[in-house]
C-alpha positions as CSV (number, residue, x, y, z in Angstrom):
1,M,-148.8,80.6,-135.7
2,A,-152.2,81.1,-133.6
3,K,-152.2,80.8,-129.3
4,L,-155.1,80.3,-128.3
5,E,-156.4,79.8,-124.9
6,V,-159.3,77.4,-124.5
7,D,-161.4,75.4,-122.0
8,I,-161.4,72.0,-123.2
9,S,-164.1,70.8,-120.5
10,Q,-166.5,73.9,-122.0
11,L,-165.8,72.6,-126.0
12,L,-168.8,71.7,-127.8
13,V,-167.6,68.6,-130.9
14,N,-170.4,67.2,-132.8
15,P,-169.1,64.1,-135.5
16,M,-169.1,65.0,-138.6
17,N,-170.5,63.5,-141.6
18,D,-167.4,62.2,-143.2
19,G,-168.1,58.3,-144.0
20,G,-166.2,57.9,-141.2
21,M,-163.4,59.4,-140.8
22,G,-163.7,61.0,-137.4
23,S,-163.9,64.3,-138.6
24,L,-165.3,67.1,-135.6
25,A,-166.9,70.1,-135.6
26,I,-165.8,72.4,-133.1
27,G,-167.9,75.2,-131.6
28,Y,-171.4,76.5,-131.8
29,N,-172.7,77.8,-135.4
30,Y,-169.7,75.6,-137.2
31,D,-172.6,75.7,-140.5
32,S,-172.5,79.6,-140.3
33,R,-168.7,79.7,-140.0
34,Q,-166.3,79.8,-142.6
35,L,-162.5,78.3,-142.3
36,G,-159.6,79.9,-141.3
37,Q,-157.0,78.3,-141.9
38,E,-155.2,74.8,-140.7
39,I,-153.1,75.3,-137.4
40,A,-151.8,72.6,-136.4
41,E,-151.6,69.3,-138.6
42,Y,-150.4,65.3,-137.4
43,M,-150.1,62.0,-140.5
44,F,-150.3,58.6,-138.8
45,K,-150.5,55.0,-140.4
46,D,-153.8,53.9,-139.9
47,L,-154.3,50.4,-138.4
48,D,-154.5,48.8,-142.0
49,G,-151.6,51.5,-143.0
50,T,-153.5,53.9,-145.1
51,P,-152.0,56.8,-144.2
52,V,-153.9,59.7,-142.1
53,S,-154.2,63.1,-141.7
54,A,-155.5,65.5,-138.5
55,A,-155.7,68.4,-139.1
56,L,-157.1,71.4,-136.1
57,N,-158.4,74.9,-138.4
58,I,-159.6,77.4,-136.6
59,D,-161.8,80.3,-138.6
60,K,-161.4,84.0,-139.7
61,Q,-162.3,85.0,-136.1
62,G,-159.5,82.6,-134.6
63,N,-161.7,80.0,-132.9
64,L,-161.3,76.7,-133.0
65,Y,-163.1,75.3,-136.3
66,E,-162.7,71.6,-137.2
67,L,-160.9,68.6,-136.1
68,D,-160.4,67.2,-139.5
69,I,-159.5,63.6,-140.2
70,W,-158.5,62.4,-143.9
71,K,-157.8,59.1,-144.5
72,V,-156.1,59.0,-147.9
73,D,-157.9,56.2,-149.3
74,F,-162.1,58.1,-148.3
75,S,-162.2,54.6,-146.0
76,P,-163.2,54.6,-142.4
77,T,-161.0,55.1,-140.6
78,Q,-160.0,51.6,-137.7
79,M,-157.8,53.4,-135.2
80,L,-160.6,55.9,-134.2
81,A,-163.0,53.7,-133.6
């Protein structure tokens, strides 16, 4: 299990081009970093009943990398809007 100490007031986050599902790129130089591993996942149902996965990922250096939101039918999430 990853142990991260993060000052969330200092986090830089940017929305990702994911068709409106709600994913966020975390930190600087997102495009030049590589996905490491998933450290947490939460499943929930959107307002329309469709399952949604929210996964927190770190990069290969162990830094926060992205919050990956995936709605199983690839439609935009309603609950996060």
